N, C-alpha and C positions, 0 to 999 in steps of 0.2 A: 328198262326205262329209267329206273332210279340212277343207274350208272351214267346214262346219257345226260340226265339232269345235272349230275355232279360235274361232268366234263364241261357242260355249258356254263356252270357257275365259275369254273376255273378259266373261262375265256376261250375254250376250245369248241369250235363249231362241230355239230354232230348231225349226221343223217341216219336215222334208224327206220327200219321197215319190217313188216311182217314177212315171215318165210312164205314162199309160194304155197298157195292152197290153204293158208292159215290166216285167221283174222280177216282183214279186208283185202288181202292180196289175192289176185287171180292166179290162174295156173293150176297144175295138178302136182301134188307131191308123190312122185312115183317111186317104186322100189320093189324089191322081191317080196316074198311072202311075209306075213305078219310075224314078228318075233326078232327080226334083224334090224328094226328101227329104220328101215329104208336107207341103208348105207351102201347100196351097190354103186358101182362106178358111174353108171348113167345118171343117177340122181345127184350124186355129189358134184358131177360136172355141171349139171343144170343149176345147182345152187351156187356154184362158183361163177357161172355166167350172170346170175342175178346180182351177185356181189359186185362184179365189174360194171354191170349196168347202173348200180347205185353209185359207184365211183364216178362214172360219166355224168350222171345227173348232178352229183354234188359239185363236180368241177365246173359245170355250166352255171350253177348257182353262185359259185365263187368268182365267176367271170374271168377265169383263167389267171387269177392271181397266183403268184409263185409261192403257194403255201403247201407244205408237205401234207399229203393225204395218206392215211393208213387204214387198215382194217382191224377191228376189234371184235372178237367173238368168243363163244363159250362152247365147250364140249366138241360137238361135230365140227366146229370151226377149225379144229386141229387138222382135219383133212381138207376142208373146203378152202380155207384161206391160202395155204401153199399152192393149191391148184390155180386159184384166181391170180395170185401174185406172180406166178410163173408165166402167165399169159398177158400180164398188164404191167408194162414198165412204169406206169404212172403211180403205182402203189409204192410208197416210200418207207413204210414200217408196218409191223403187225404185232398185236397183243392177243394172247390166247389164254383164256381162263380154262383150266382143266382140259386143255387140248392135247389129244394123243399124238405121239410120234410113231407109235406102233401101227401095224396095218389094221384094217377093218376086221379081218378074220381073227387076228390075235386079240383084238379088243373083245370080240364076242366070246372067245375061249375063256378069257379071264372073267368076263361078266357071268358066264354060265358056271364057272368054278366057284366064284364068290356067292352066287345064288342069292343076292340081296341081303346077305348076312352082315348087319352093321357091326357085329363083333368079330368079323372075320380075322382081323389082324391080331386079335388076342391069342389065337392058337394056330396061326400059320406064319411061316417064315417067308421072306422075300425070295429066297432061293427056291423054295417049294412052289411059290406062285409063278415065278419065271419059268420053271420047268413045265408046269401045266399050260401056261400061256403059249409057249413055243411048240409043245408036242401033243397036246390033246387033239383028238379027231374033231373035224368040223361037223357041226350039226346042219349047217346050211352050205350049199355049194354055189358060189358065185365068185367072180374075179375080184381079188382083194385090191384095195387101194393102199398104196404105201406112200405116206407123205414125204418120206425121206428122199424119194426120187425127185420131187419138186424142190424140196429144201436144198438139195445139193446144187440146184441151178440158181439159187437166190443169193444176193449180196446185200440185202436190206436188213436193217436191225429188227430183231424179234425178241419178244419177252414172253416167256411161259410162266404161269402161276399155278402151282399144284397144291393140293391138300394131301398130306401123307396118309390119311385114313381113307383115301379114295377106294371104292370097291367097283368102280366102273372102268377105270383105266389103271394100268399097272405103272405107277409113278416111278418106281425104281428103274424099270427098264427104259422108260421115256428119258429119264435123266442120263442114263448111260449112253443112250443114243445121241442126246444133245451134246454131251461131253465129247463124243467122237466128232460131231460136226464142228464144234468149237475148236478142237485140235486141228481141224483142217482150215481154220481161219475164218469160219463163218461168224458174223457179228450177232450171235444168239446168246441170250441170257435167260436164266430161270431163277425162280425162288420158290421155296416150299414152306408150307405152314403146318406144323406138327399136329395141331388139333382139328384141322379141317378135313372134310371129305371132298366129294365132287362139287360141293356148293361154294366154290371160291369166289364167285361173283355175286352171290345172293345171301351170304351168311350175315349174321348180326355183327360178326367180326369184320370191321372195315379195312383191316390191314392190307388184304390183297388189292382192293380198289384204290386205297391210298398209294400203295406202291406203284400200281399201274399208272395213275395220274401223274405222279412225280416223274416216272420214267418217260412217259409221253412228252411231258413238258421239257425235260432237260436232255434226254437222249435223242428222242425222235424229232421234236420241234426245235431243239437247241436253244431253249429259253434260258438265259443266264440271269443270275441274281447278284446284286452288288454286295461284296464283302466290305463292310464299313471299316474294318480294321486296317486294310491296306488299299482301299478304294479301287479294287479290281473286281471285274465281273467274273464269276466262277460258276461251275456246275456243282450244285450242292451235293448231289449224289456221289460224284467222284471225290469230293472232299469230305465225305462221310458225315454230312449234315443230313440226317434222315428225317428231320421234322422241321422244314423251313417255315411252316406256319407258326410254330411255337417260337422260333427265332425272331420272326417279325413282331409277334405279339410282345415278347419280352423287351425287344429293342424300343418299341413304342411306349411301353409302360415306364421304362427307365428314363426315356427322353421326357415324358410328361412329368415324371417326378423331379428331374433336374430343373425343368422349366418352371415348375411350380415353386421350387425353392428360390430360384433367382427372382421371381416376381414378388415374393413375400419378404425378401431381405433387402437391406439397404446397401450391402457391400458383399463382395466376394473375395475371399483370400485364396491365393494360389501360390505356387512355388515357381520361381524363375530359376531355370538351370544356370549354374555358374559356368563361365567359359574356362575356368581353371580345371586342370585334370584332377581326378579324384586321387586321394592318398592311396598308395599301394597297401594291400593287406599284409599283415605280418604274421609270423609263426606258422605252424603247420608243417607237416612232413611233405617231401616232394611228391607231387601227384595227388595231394589232398587239399581240401579247402575247409 
């Protein structure tokens, strides 16, 4: 909910809803036996249908305005959003906080291997974790969902945000798989945060949320910002301005300072450029200044 409020403050309309069978939402949250977090294919497809129903409701609210609509989700959304987007051409972008690209069964293998140990990465290597994730026997038997099947069909921009200390999903393997998809020309991006775990959307560290908001505004919604130096509209992320809010604040502070000086002085001295060419520099070795 706090993330939705942040988006709204940035001028981005948001529709948020409770998962089926949770809070005030009706329906039944189905799935296999307790312990798998209800991530069988039937349930994930139902949740994807709910997401597409939300998109339809949202578009009706927007009265068919030509505004890009995307899906933003956390954790399980790594499986749900690709399913929804593959079935709905009206979805224009996706943002996934700690969303896996590995299969549901691979995620369970890794989760069982880490066993909730928050210090897991202090005495385990990524290679060791990958080996267990790919090869450990399954404790539960159900058809795995592989998000890469749907991701291979998509051509919409996507952003993944990972915490490198995650013990729920194996970030290293997810990044390898995203790099493979990117090499195939998919417009997917990711960023990782060394000190965070699975809590990329709810941590006191706002960097993931800040990154997501700027990406949505500039990459997905294509909102441009004015570069006052050359009077051109630019994408601040592409020009490596990673904190446009600070840029705006400093510009306003400097403008206020100059305005205040002009109002409290009786004259302003400036330099008028001469039309005559400047004298050439003398001395120095060839190729030096």
